[in-house]
N, C-alpha and C positions, 0 to 999 in steps of 0.2 A: 852079485856082489863082488869088487875088489876094489881093497884100500892098500894102498902101498905106501911106506916109508922111504923116501931116498937115503942110500945108502951113500956114507963119508967117501966123496971123490967121483961118485957116481955121475956119467953125461946124463943131460935130460934124452937124450936118442935109449941108453940103457935102459933107463926111468923105464921111458914109454915102453920098450921092449920086454921088459918085465911084466907091467902091466898088460900087454896085448895077449902075453901066454898066460897070466892068472885071470883073466877075464873068459880065454878058452877053456882053461880047466873047470872055471867056474859053469860054464855055459855045456860042458859035456858030462860033469859029475854032479851039476847041481850043490856043491859045495861051495861056499863063499872063500876068497881068500882077505884077510882082513889083519896088517900089520899092525895098525892103530890100539885096534879094542879086540887084542887074541883072547879065544874062548877060555 
């Protein structure tokens, strides 16, 4: 699972690239990326 928050001034393209990387890390390490509800 990956949930990200848009950074100030961040374009949609940049956000989607970060989301893609976060999903890839989650897939490889089985660790979620959660900027909305940090543990």
